C-alpha positions as CSV (number, residue, x, y, z in Angstrom):
1,X,7.9,-5.5,-50.8
2,X,7.2,-7.0,-54.3
3,X,6.5,-10.4,-52.9
4,X,4.2,-9.2,-50.1
5,X,0.5,-8.4,-50.7
6,X,-1.0,-5.1,-49.7
7,X,-3.1,-6.7,-47.0
8,X,0.1,-8.3,-45.4
9,X,1.9,-4.9,-45.6
10,X,-1.1,-3.2,-43.9
11,X,-1.0,-5.8,-41.1
12,X,2.8,-5.3,-40.5
13,X,2.3,-1.6,-40.4
14,X,-0.4,-1.9,-37.8
15,X,1.8,-4.3,-35.8
16,X,4.6,-1.7,-36.0
17,X,2.4,1.1,-35.0
18,X,1.1,-0.9,-32.0
19,X,4.7,-1.8,-30.9
20,X,5.7,1.8,-31.1
21,X,2.7,2.9,-29.0
22,X,3.6,0.2,-26.4
23,X,7.2,1.3,-26.4
24,X,6.3,4.9,-25.8
25,X,4.0,3.9,-22.9
26,X,6.6,1.7,-21.4
27,X,9.1,4.5,-21.5
28,X,6.7,6.9,-20.0
29,X,5.9,4.4,-17.3
30,X,9.4,3.8,-16.5
31,X,10.2,7.5,-16.4
32,X,7.3,8.1,-13.8
33,X,8.5,5.2,-11.7
34,X,12.0,6.7,-11.8
35,X,10.7,10.0,-10.7
36,X,8.9,8.4,-7.8
37,X,12.0,6.4,-6.8
38,X,14.1,9.7,-6.9
39,X,11.6,11.5,-4.7
40,X,11.6,8.6,-2.1
41,X,15.4,8.4,-2.2
42,X,15.8,12.3,-1.7
43,X,13.2,12.2,1.1
44,X,15.1,9.4,2.8
45,X,18.4,11.2,2.5
46,X,17.0,14.5,3.7
47,X,15.5,12.9,6.8
48,X,18.8,11.2,7.6
49,X,20.7,14.5,7.2
50,X,18.2,16.3,9.4
51,X,18.5,13.8,12.2
52,X,22.3,14.0,12.0
53,X,22.2,17.8,12.1
54,X,19.8,17.8,14.9
55,X,22.2,15.6,17.1
56,X,25.1,17.8,16.3
57,X,23.0,20.9,17.3
58,X,22.0,19.2,20.6
59,X,25.6,18.4,21.5
60,X,26.7,21.9,20.7
61,X,23.9,23.3,22.9
62,X,25.1,21.0,25.7
63,X,28.8,22.1,25.2
64,X,27.7,25.8,25.4
65,X,25.7,25.3,28.6
66,X,28.2,23.2,30.4
67,X,31.1,25.4,29.2
68,X,33.2,22.5,28.1
69,X,34.5,24.3,24.9
70,X,35.7,27.9,24.5
71,X,33.2,30.3,23.2
72,X,35.3,30.9,19.9
73,X,35.0,27.2,19.2
74,X,31.2,27.2,19.9
75,X,30.9,30.0,17.3
76,X,32.9,28.2,14.7
77,X,31.0,24.9,15.1
78,X,27.6,26.7,15.0
79,X,28.7,28.5,11.8
80,X,29.5,25.0,10.2
81,X,26.1,23.8,11.3
82,X,24.5,26.9,9.7
83,X,26.2,25.9,6.4
84,X,25.1,22.3,6.7
85,X,21.4,23.3,7.3
86,X,21.7,25.7,4.3
87,X,22.5,22.8,2.1
88,X,19.8,20.6,3.7
89,X,17.3,23.5,3.0
90,X,18.3,23.5,-0.7
91,X,17.7,19.7,-0.8
92,X,14.3,20.1,0.7
93,X,13.5,22.7,-1.9
94,X,14.5,20.3,-4.6
95,X,12.4,17.6,-2.9
96,X,9.3,19.8,-3.3
97,X,10.2,20.3,-6.9
98,X,10.4,16.5,-7.4
99,X,7.0,16.1,-5.7
100,X,5.4,18.7,-8.1
101,X,6.8,16.8,-11.1
102,X,5.0,13.5,-10.0
103,X,1.7,12.8,-11.7
104,X,0.3,11.6,-8.4
105,X,1.8,13.9,-5.9
106,X,2.8,12.7,-2.4
107,X,1.3,14.2,0.7
108,X,4.4,16.4,1.5
109,X,3.5,19.5,3.5
110,X,5.2,22.8,2.5
111,X,8.2,23.5,4.8
112,X,9.7,26.5,3.4
113,X,8.6,29.0,6.1
114,X,9.8,26.4,8.8
115,X,13.2,26.1,7.1
116,X,13.6,30.0,7.0
117,X,12.7,30.1,10.7
118,X,15.2,27.4,11.7
119,X,17.9,29.2,9.7
120,X,17.2,32.4,11.4
121,X,17.3,30.9,14.9
122,X,20.7,29.2,14.0
123,X,22.0,32.5,12.8
124,X,21.0,34.3,15.9
125,X,22.7,31.6,18.0
126,X,25.9,32.2,16.1
127,X,25.6,36.0,16.5
128,X,25.0,35.7,20.3
129,X,27.9,33.3,20.6
130,X,30.1,35.9,18.9
131,X,29.0,38.4,21.6
132,X,29.8,35.8,24.3
133,X,26.3,35.6,25.5
134,X,26.0,31.9,26.4
135,X,22.4,32.0,27.7
136,X,21.0,33.7,24.6
137,X,23.0,31.4,22.5
138,X,21.4,28.4,24.2
139,X,17.9,29.9,23.9
140,X,18.3,30.4,20.1
141,X,19.7,26.8,19.8
142,X,16.8,25.4,21.8
143,X,14.2,27.3,19.5
144,X,16.0,25.8,16.4
145,X,16.0,22.3,17.8
146,X,12.1,22.6,18.6
147,X,11.5,23.6,15.1
148,X,13.7,20.9,13.8
149,X,11.5,18.5,15.6
150,X,8.5,19.8,13.8
151,X,10.3,19.4,10.5
152,X,11.3,15.9,11.2
153,X,7.7,15.0,12.0
154,X,6.5,16.4,8.7
155,X,9.1,14.5,6.7
156,X,8.4,11.3,8.7
157,X,4.7,11.6,8.0
158,X,5.4,12.1,4.3
159,X,7.7,9.0,4.3
160,X,5.0,6.8,6.1
161,X,2.2,7.9,3.7
162,X,4.4,7.4,0.7
163,X,5.4,3.9,1.7
164,X,2.2,2.6,3.4
165,X,-1.0,4.1,2.3
166,X,-0.2,4.1,-1.3
167,X,-0.4,0.3,-1.7
168,X,-3.7,-0.1,0.1
169,X,-5.3,2.6,-2.2
170,X,-3.7,0.9,-5.3
171,X,-5.0,-2.5,-4.2
172,X,-8.6,-1.1,-4.1
173,X,-8.1,0.4,-7.6
174,X,-6.6,-2.9,-8.9
175,X,-9.6,-4.8,-7.4
176,X,-12.0,-2.5,-9.1
177,X,-10.1,-2.8,-12.4
178,X,-10.2,-6.6,-12.1
179,X,-14.0,-6.7,-11.4
180,X,-14.7,-4.4,-14.3
181,X,-12.5,-6.6,-16.6
182,X,-14.3,-9.8,-15.7
183,X,-17.7,-8.0,-16.3
184,X,-16.3,-6.9,-19.7
185,X,-15.2,-10.5,-20.7
186,X,-18.7,-11.9,-19.7
187,X,-20.6,-9.2,-21.7
188,X,-18.4,-9.8,-24.7
189,X,-19.1,-13.5,-24.4
190,X,-22.9,-12.8,-24.3
191,X,-22.5,-10.4,-27.3
192,X,-20.5,-13.0,-29.2
193,X,-23.3,-15.6,-28.7
194,X,-26.0,-13.3,-29.8
195,X,-24.0,-12.2,-32.9
196,X,-23.4,-15.8,-34.0
197,X,-27.2,-16.3,-34.0
198,X,-28.2,-13.0,-35.7
199,X,-28.5,-12.7,-39.4
200,X,-26.5,-9.8,-40.9
201,X,-29.8,-8.4,-42.5
202,X,-31.6,-8.5,-39.2
203,X,-32.3,-4.9,-37.7
204,X,-31.1,-6.3,-34.4
205,X,-27.6,-6.4,-36.0
206,X,-27.3,-2.6,-35.6
207,X,-28.1,-2.9,-31.8
208,X,-25.3,-5.4,-31.5
209,X,-22.9,-2.9,-33.1
210,X,-23.9,-0.3,-30.6
211,X,-23.4,-2.8,-27.8
212,X,-19.9,-3.6,-29.2
213,X,-19.1,0.1,-29.4
214,X,-20.1,0.6,-25.7
215,X,-17.9,-2.2,-24.6
216,X,-15.1,-0.8,-26.6
217,X,-15.4,2.6,-24.8
218,X,-15.5,0.8,-21.5
219,X,-12.3,-1.0,-22.4
220,X,-10.5,2.3,-23.1
221,X,-11.5,3.5,-19.7
222,X,-10.0,0.3,-18.2
223,X,-6.9,0.8,-20.3
224,X,-6.3,4.3,-18.9
225,X,-6.9,3.3,-15.4
226,X,-4.5,0.3,-15.6
227,X,-1.8,2.4,-17.3
228,X,-2.1,5.2,-14.6
229,X,-1.9,2.4,-11.9
230,X,1.2,0.8,-13.6
231,X,3.1,4.1,-13.2
232,X,2.9,3.6,-9.4
233,X,3.2,-0.1,-9.1
234,X,6.3,-2.1,-10.3
235,X,4.3,-5.4,-10.1
236,X,2.1,-4.2,-13.1
237,X,4.6,-5.1,-15.9
238,X,4.7,-4.2,-19.5
239,X,3.1,-7.5,-20.6
240,X,-0.1,-6.5,-18.7
241,X,-0.3,-3.2,-20.5
242,X,0.5,-4.8,-23.9
243,X,-2.4,-7.3,-23.3
244,X,-4.7,-4.4,-22.6
245,X,-3.6,-2.7,-25.7
246,X,-4.4,-5.9,-27.7
247,X,-8.0,-5.9,-26.3
248,X,-8.5,-2.3,-27.4
249,X,-7.1,-3.1,-30.9
250,X,-9.2,-6.2,-31.3
251,X,-12.4,-4.2,-30.4
252,X,-11.6,-1.7,-33.1
253,X,-11.1,-4.5,-35.7
254,X,-14.3,-6.2,-34.6
255,X,-16.4,-3.0,-35.0
256,X,-14.9,-2.5,-38.5
257,X,-15.9,-6.0,-39.4
258,X,-19.3,-5.7,-38.0
259,X,-19.8,-2.4,-39.9
260,X,-18.9,-4.4,-43.1
261,X,-21.3,-7.2,-42.0
262,X,-18.4,-9.6,-42.0
263,X,-19.7,-11.6,-39.1
264,X,-17.2,-14.5,-39.1
265,X,-14.2,-12.1,-38.9
266,X,-15.9,-10.1,-36.2
267,X,-16.5,-13.3,-34.2
268,X,-12.8,-14.1,-34.5
269,X,-11.8,-10.7,-33.1
270,X,-14.3,-10.9,-30.4
271,X,-12.9,-14.4,-29.4
272,X,-9.5,-12.8,-29.2
273,X,-10.9,-10.0,-27.0
274,X,-12.2,-12.6,-24.6
275,X,-9.0,-14.5,-24.6
276,X,-6.9,-11.4,-23.9
277,X,-9.4,-10.3,-21.2
278,X,-9.2,-13.7,-19.4
279,X,-5.4,-13.8,-19.6
280,X,-5.1,-10.2,-18.2
281,X,-7.6,-11.1,-15.5
282,X,-5.4,-13.9,-14.4
283,X,-2.3,-11.7,-14.4
284,X,-4.0,-9.0,-12.4
285,X,-5.3,-11.5,-9.9
286,X,-1.7,-12.7,-9.3
287,X,-0.5,-9.2,-8.9
288,X,-3.3,-8.5,-6.4
289,X,-2.6,-11.6,-4.5
290,X,1.1,-10.6,-4.3
291,X,0.3,-7.2,-3.0
292,X,-2.1,-8.7,-0.3
293,X,0.7,-11.0,0.8
294,X,3.2,-8.1,1.0
295,X,0.8,-6.2,3.1
296,X,0.0,-9.2,5.3
297,X,3.8,-9.8,5.9
298,X,4.3,-6.4,7.4
299,X,5.1,-6.0,11.0
300,X,2.1,-4.9,13.2
301,X,3.7,-1.3,13.5
302,X,3.9,-1.1,9.7
303,X,0.3,-2.2,9.3
304,X,-0.9,0.4,11.8
305,X,0.5,3.1,9.4
306,X,-1.8,1.9,6.7
307,X,-5.3,3.3,6.2
308,X,-8.1,1.6,8.2
309,X,-9.6,-1.2,6.3
310,X,-6.5,-2.2,4.4
311,X,-4.9,-5.6,4.6
312,X,-6.7,-8.9,5.4
313,X,-10.3,-8.6,6.3
314,X,-11.3,-9.5,9.9
315,X,-13.9,-12.3,10.8
316,X,-16.6,-9.5,11.2
317,X,-15.9,-8.3,7.7
318,X,-16.0,-11.8,6.2
319,X,-19.3,-12.5,8.1
320,X,-20.9,-9.3,6.5
321,X,-19.8,-10.4,3.1
322,X,-21.1,-14.0,3.6
323,X,-24.4,-12.6,4.9
324,X,-24.8,-10.5,1.8
325,X,-24.0,-13.4,-0.5
326,X,-26.6,-15.5,1.4
327,X,-29.3,-12.8,0.7
328,X,-28.3,-12.9,-3.0
329,X,-28.7,-16.7,-3.1
330,X,-32.1,-16.5,-1.4
331,X,-33.3,-14.1,-4.1
332,X,-32.1,-16.4,-6.9
333,X,-33.8,-19.4,-5.2
334,X,-37.1,-17.6,-4.9
335,X,-36.9,-16.7,-8.6
336,X,-36.3,-20.3,-9.5
337,X,-39.1,-21.5,-7.2
338,X,-41.5,-19.1,-8.9
339,X,-40.8,-20.5,-12.3
340,X,-41.4,-24.2,-11.5
341,X,-43.4,-26.0,-14.2
342,X,-42.0,-23.6,-16.9
343,X,-39.4,-24.3,-19.4
344,X,-36.1,-22.9,-18.0
345,X,-34.9,-19.9,-19.9
346,X,-31.8,-18.1,-19.1
347,X,-32.2,-14.5,-18.0
348,X,-30.1,-11.7,-19.4
349,X,-27.1,-11.2,-17.2
350,X,-27.7,-14.4,-15.2
351,X,-24.4,-15.9,-16.1
352,X,-22.6,-12.7,-15.0
353,X,-24.5,-12.7,-11.6
354,X,-23.6,-16.4,-11.1
355,X,-19.9,-15.7,-11.8
356,X,-19.8,-12.7,-9.5
357,X,-21.4,-14.8,-6.7
358,X,-19.0,-17.6,-7.2
359,X,-16.1,-15.2,-7.3
360,X,-17.1,-13.6,-4.0
361,X,-17.6,-17.0,-2.4
362,X,-14.1,-18.0,-3.6
363,X,-12.6,-14.8,-2.3
364,X,-14.1,-15.2,1.2
365,X,-12.9,-18.8,1.2
366,X,-9.3,-18.0,0.4
367,X,-9.3,-15.2,3.1
368,X,-10.7,-17.7,5.6
369,X,-8.1,-20.3,4.7
370,X,-5.3,-17.7,5.4
371,X,-7.0,-16.9,8.7
372,X,-7.2,-20.6,9.7
373,X,-3.4,-21.1,8.8
374,X,-2.5,-18.2,11.1
375,X,-4.5,-19.6,13.9
376,X,-3.0,-23.1,13.5
377,X,0.6,-21.7,13.5
378,X,0.0,-19.9,16.8
379,X,0.4,-21.8,20.1
380,X,-2.6,-24.1,20.9
381,X,-4.3,-22.8,17.8
382,X,-7.6,-24.6,16.9
383,X,-9.2,-23.8,13.6
384,X,-11.5,-26.9,13.2
385,X,-14.7,-24.6,13.0
386,X,-13.1,-22.5,10.3
387,X,-12.1,-25.6,8.3
388,X,-15.7,-26.9,8.5
389,X,-16.8,-23.4,7.1
390,X,-14.3,-23.6,4.3
391,X,-15.5,-27.1,3.3
392,X,-19.1,-25.7,3.2
393,X,-17.9,-22.8,1.1
394,X,-16.4,-25.2,-1.5
395,X,-19.8,-27.0,-1.7
396,X,-21.6,-23.6,-2.2
397,X,-19.2,-22.9,-5.0
398,X,-20.2,-26.0,-6.7
399,X,-23.9,-25.3,-6.3
400,X,-23.4,-21.8,-7.8
401,X,-21.3,-23.1,-10.7
402,X,-24.0,-25.7,-11.5
403,X,-26.9,-23.2,-11.0
404,X,-28.3,-25.5,-8.4
405,X,-29.3,-23.2,-5.5
406,X,-31.4,-25.3,-3.0
407,X,-32.5,-25.1,0.7
408,X,-29.5,-27.2,1.6
409,X,-27.3,-24.4,0.0
410,X,-28.9,-21.8,2.2
411,X,-28.6,-24.1,5.3
412,X,-24.9,-24.3,4.6
413,X,-24.7,-20.5,4.5
414,X,-26.3,-20.3,7.9
415,X,-23.7,-22.7,9.3
416,X,-20.9,-20.7,7.6
417,X,-22.1,-17.4,9.3
418,X,-22.4,-19.2,12.6
419,X,-18.8,-20.3,12.4
420,X,-17.6,-16.8,11.4
421,X,-19.5,-15.4,14.4
422,X,-17.7,-17.7,16.7
423,X,-14.3,-16.7,15.1
424,X,-15.2,-13.0,15.5
425,X,-16.0,-13.6,19.3
426,X,-12.7,-15.5,19.7
427,X,-10.8,-12.7,18.1
428,X,-12.4,-10.1,20.4
429,X,-11.3,-12.3,23.4
430,X,-7.7,-12.5,22.1
431,X,-7.7,-8.7,21.8
432,X,-8.7,-8.2,25.4
433,X,-6.0,-10.7,26.5
434,X,-3.4,-8.8,24.5
435,X,-4.4,-5.5,25.9
436,X,-4.2,-6.9,29.5
437,X,-0.9,-8.5,28.8
438,X,0.5,-5.3,27.3
439,X,-0.3,-3.4,30.5
440,X,1.1,-6.0,33.0
441,X,4.0,-7.3,31.1
442,X,5.2,-4.5,28.9
443,X,4.4,-1.0,30.2
444,X,5.3,-1.5,34.0
445,X,8.7,-3.1,33.2
446,X,9.3,-0.3,30.7
447,X,8.7,2.3,33.5
448,X,11.0,0.3,35.9
449,X,13.7,0.3,33.3
450,X,13.5,4.0,32.9
451,X,13.7,4.6,36.7
452,X,16.7,2.2,36.8
453,X,18.5,4.0,34.0
454,X,17.9,7.4,35.8
455,X,19.3,5.9,39.1
456,X,22.4,4.6,37.4
457,X,23.0,7.9,35.7
458,X,22.7,9.8,39.0
459,X,24.9,7.3,40.7
460,X,27.6,7.7,38.1
461,X,27.5,11.5,38.4
462,X,27.9,11.2,42.2
463,X,30.7,8.8,41.8
464,X,32.5,11.1,39.4
465,X,32.0,14.0,41.7
466,X,33.6,12.0,44.6
467,X,36.5,11.0,42.5
468,X,37.5,14.5,41.7
469,X,40.7,14.9,43.8
470,X,41.4,18.5,44.9
471,X,44.5,19.8,43.1
472,X,45.9,21.5,46.2
473,X,46.5,18.2,48.0
474,X,50.2,17.1,48.4
475,X,51.3,14.0,46.4
476,X,51.1,11.9,49.6
477,X,47.5,12.6,50.4
478,X,46.6,12.5,46.6
479,X,47.9,8.8,46.6
480,X,45.8,8.1,49.7
481,X,42.6,9.4,48.1
482,X,43.3,7.3,45.0
483,X,43.8,4.1,47.1
484,X,40.6,4.8,49.0
485,X,38.5,5.1,45.8
486,X,40.2,1.9,44.4
487,X,39.1,0.0,47.6
488,X,35.5,1.4,47.1
489,X,35.4,0.1,43.6
490,X,36.7,-3.4,44.6
491,X,34.0,-3.7,47.3
C-alpha cells in the first residue's frame, strides 16, 4: 500500500469491483440454468411415471373385464395404483412451482383440476371393486385412462415447446443482438474519427459527448438483453458477458475523459470499446452458427415441432432477401450516378450501410453453400447453378467492400435471383415427389401391416380356443386330441 500510488489503487479497486459484479452475474446465470435443468428433468420423470402408471391401469382394467384375477386382488392392485398416482400428483404440483420460479416460464398448462378428476375416478374404481361390481369398476377405470391421455398430451406439449421452440426464438434474439452490436461498433468508429478531428474548445465537442452518452445507453440495453439470453442458452459463456461488461465500463471511462476534455484518453477508451465490440461480435457469430447447425442436424420430426420459419431458409426466402439487396444496390448506384463530376464525399452512415449490405450478402451466400452441399450429398444431386450463384455473390461482396456498385453488379444480381428461382422450382418438384412417394410406398404398406397383425391375432385366438382340451375326456382321448394338434402344427 505504501509503494503503490493512489491512481494505481483506484484502478485495482475498479478491477475488483468489476470482477465481483461478473461473479455475481455468473452465479445468477448458473442458478437460472440449474432451475431450468431441474424443471426439464422433473418434467421428463413425471411423463415417464405417468406412462408407466397408465400401462398398469390398462392391464388392471383388462384383468378386471376378463376376470383373470380375483376381485380382492383387483381391489388391492387398484389401491396401489391410487397411491402411485397420489405421489405423481405431488410431483406435478412441484413441477408447477419449479416453472413459476423460472424467469422465462415454460408453456406448462395448469393440470390441477385434471389430476383431481383422475384421482376421483381411480378412487371410485377401487370402491366399486370392493363392492364386487366389475362393470362399474371397468367404467371408472376407463374414465381415468381417458383423462390420463389428456394429461399426457399436455405434458408432451410442454416438453416439445421447452425443447424445440425455445432455441428458434433465442436464435432470433441473438441475431438481433448481433446486428445491434455491429451497428454500435460502426457508430463508435465514426464518433472516434470525428472526435480526433474536433478541437476540445469547439462547441461541436458537446454534441459528441451527447452522442457518446447515447451509445453508452444503447450498450446497457444490449448488455441486459445478452445477459437475459445467457440464462437460457449454455452456449453463451461467461467470457461473452465479461466482454460486454468491459464495453460498458470503457464507455463510462470515455464519457468521464470527454467531460474533462482529455481527448487522447477518451480516444483510447473508445478504441477499447470497438475492440471489445468486434471480439464480442465474432463470439456471438460463432454461437449463432452453432445454434443453426444444431437445428439443421435435427431429424425431420424434430424440425416440425419448431415454429414455422425456424431453421435454414428455403430458396424462396433467400430469393426475397436477394431481391431486397438488389433494390438497395440500385438506390446506391443511382445516388452515385447523380453525383458524377462532383468531388466524392462520404455521406453520414454510408459505411454502416455498406457493412450491412455486405453482411447480408455474405449470410445469403453461406446459407446457399449449405443448401448446395445438401443437394450434392443426395443421390444424383446437381448444384452447378447454385455454385455459379455463389461465385457471383462473392464478386458482389468485393464490389460492396470497394464501394464500386456498377451496372455489372446489378446484372449479376439478376443472374443470382434467376438461379434461386430455379432452385425454388426444383424444391417444389421434390416436395411433390415426396408426397406421392409417401402415399404409395408408406401409407398403403402400413395399412396392410395393420391388417396382417389383426389377422395373426385372430388366428392365434382361434388356435388357442381349439387347443383347449375338455377336462371331462378320459386320458386315452386326451392323448389323441394332443397328438392331433401336434400334427396340425407340424403341417
